[in-house]
C-alpha positions as CSV (number, residue, x, y, z in Angstrom):
1,M,106.6,78.1,85.0
2,K,107.0,78.4,88.7
3,E,104.3,79.5,91.1
4,A,106.5,82.3,92.3
5,D,106.7,83.7,88.8
6,I,102.9,83.5,88.4
7,R,102.5,85.4,91.7
8,K,105.0,88.0,90.5
9,Y,103.0,88.5,87.3
10,A,99.7,88.7,89.2
11,A,101.3,91.4,91.5
12,L,102.3,93.4,88.4
13,M,98.8,93.1,87.1
14,T,97.5,94.7,90.3
15,E,100.2,97.3,90.3
16,F,99.5,98.4,86.8
17,D,95.7,97.8,87.1
18,L,95.8,95.4,84.1
19,S,92.8,93.1,83.4
20,S,94.9,90.4,81.6
21,I,98.4,89.4,80.7
22,E,99.8,86.6,78.7
23,I,103.4,85.3,79.0
24,T,105.1,82.7,76.8
25,E,108.2,81.1,78.3
26,D,110.0,78.0,77.2
27,G,107.1,76.9,75.0
28,A,104.5,77.2,77.8
29,T,101.9,80.0,77.8
30,V,100.5,81.5,80.9
31,R,97.5,83.8,80.7
32,L,96.3,85.7,83.8
33,E,92.9,87.5,83.9
34,R,91.1,89.4,86.5
35,D,88.0,91.4,86.9
36,I,89.2,94.9,87.9
37,K,85.7,96.0,89.1
38,T,85.6,93.7,92.1
39,A,87.0,94.4,95.5
40,Q,88.6,90.9,95.7
41,P,89.6,90.1,92.1
42,S,89.8,86.5,91.1
43,V,92.8,85.6,89.1
44,P,92.2,82.6,86.9
45,V,95.5,81.2,85.5
46,Q,95.5,79.0,82.4
47,L,98.7,77.0,82.0
48,S,99.1,75.7,78.4
49,A,101.6,73.0,78.0
50,P,104.1,73.0,75.0
51,A,102.8,71.8,71.7
52,A,103.7,68.2,72.4
53,D,101.0,68.1,75.1
54,A,98.6,70.7,73.8
55,H,95.5,69.1,75.5
56,A,96.9,69.5,79.1
57,H,95.4,72.5,80.8
58,S,95.2,73.4,84.5
59,Y,93.4,76.3,86.2
60,V,94.4,78.0,89.4
61,N,92.0,80.4,91.2
62,T,93.7,82.8,93.6
63,Q,91.9,85.3,95.8
64,I,93.7,88.4,96.7
65,Q,92.8,89.0,100.3
66,T,92.5,92.5,101.7
67,P,92.4,93.1,105.5
68,P,89.1,94.5,106.8
69,A,90.8,97.8,107.9
70,A,92.3,98.3,104.5
71,Q,88.9,97.6,102.9
72,T,87.3,100.4,105.1
73,E,90.1,102.8,104.2
74,A,89.8,101.9,100.5
75,A,86.0,102.5,100.7
76,I,86.4,105.9,102.3
77,E,89.1,106.8,99.8
78,Q,86.9,105.7,96.9
79,Q,84.0,107.9,98.2
80,N,86.3,110.9,98.2
81,S,87.9,110.3,94.8
82,V,86.9,109.3,91.3
83,S,88.9,107.0,89.1
84,V,89.4,108.0,85.5
85,K,89.8,104.8,83.4
86,S,90.8,104.3,79.8
87,P,87.8,103.8,77.6
88,M,89.9,101.9,75.0
89,V,93.1,100.0,74.4
90,G,95.9,102.3,73.2
91,L,99.0,104.4,74.1
92,F,98.8,106.8,77.0
93,Y,100.2,110.3,76.4
94,A,100.3,112.8,79.2
95,A,101.0,115.8,76.9
96,P,99.7,117.0,73.5
97,A,103.1,116.8,71.9
98,E,106.5,115.1,72.6
99,N,108.2,118.2,74.1
100,A,105.1,119.9,75.5
101,E,104.1,120.2,79.1
102,P,101.7,117.5,80.4
103,Y,98.0,118.4,80.4
104,V,97.9,117.9,84.2
105,T,100.4,117.2,87.0
106,L,100.0,115.8,90.5
107,G,98.0,118.3,92.7
108,D,96.5,120.2,89.8
109,S,92.9,121.4,90.2
110,V,90.8,120.2,87.3
111,T,87.3,121.0,86.1
112,K,84.7,118.7,84.5
113,G,85.4,118.4,80.8
114,Q,89.1,119.4,81.1
115,T,91.5,117.3,79.0
116,L,93.6,115.1,81.2
117,C,95.5,113.1,78.6
118,I,95.4,111.4,75.2
119,V,95.0,107.7,74.4
120,E,96.1,106.9,70.9
121,A,94.2,104.0,69.4
122,M,94.5,103.0,65.7
123,K,96.3,106.2,64.9
124,L,93.5,108.3,66.4
125,M,94.3,110.7,69.2
126,N,91.4,110.4,71.8
127,E,91.3,113.1,74.4
128,I,90.3,111.8,77.9
129,A,88.5,114.5,79.9
130,A,87.7,114.8,83.6
131,E,84.2,113.8,84.5
132,E,84.1,115.8,87.8
133,D,85.8,118.8,89.4
134,G,88.6,117.9,91.7
135,I,92.4,117.7,92.3
136,I,94.7,115.2,90.6
137,E,95.5,112.8,93.5
138,K,97.4,110.1,91.5
139,I,98.7,109.7,88.0
140,C,98.6,105.9,87.5
141,V,100.3,105.4,84.1
142,P,103.7,106.6,82.9
143,N,103.8,108.6,79.6
144,G,104.0,106.3,76.5
145,Q,102.7,103.2,78.2
146,M,100.2,100.9,76.5
147,V,96.9,100.8,78.4
148,E,94.0,98.4,78.2
149,Y,90.3,99.1,78.4
150,G,89.5,99.9,82.0
151,T,93.1,100.7,83.1
152,E,93.0,103.4,85.8
153,L,94.8,106.5,84.4
154,F,94.1,109.1,87.1
155,R,92.6,109.3,90.5
156,I,90.9,112.7,91.2
157,R,90.0,113.7,94.7
158,R,86.6,115.3,94.8
159,Q,86.4,118.8,96.0
160,S,84.2,119.2,99.1
161,A,81.1,121.3,98.6
């Protein structure tokens, strides 16, 4: 697999806030993992050769660099907002039923305990509730998408006191 492809997958992980992804292509398997809690995630890449050379492994560590100004803006934005993350692996549903209106939309005011979405895990519908009062600033996941533990679902801007 080409380095450009690996970088493309790493960018997709960041875009969709995934903690890991595994791709098998032409008999080779690439697994990317990152710690989504750190400001500069490390992306270890494990390249597994085809079955004929099963003992060959190489590891590449990549640091995603963020300019200092962006770090400051991100820190300020993080203080003014709270991230609602998935507590489990499952399917994200924005509405209680297929043809129903979504629980929340961009710009909606929400209160602590209000249902924001459902994550279906093992045929159980788990309601995800707001942990703070605020305004829906970002909906990070499209309806029907598979989410992993820790995937950011919403960003809620805190209401000033």
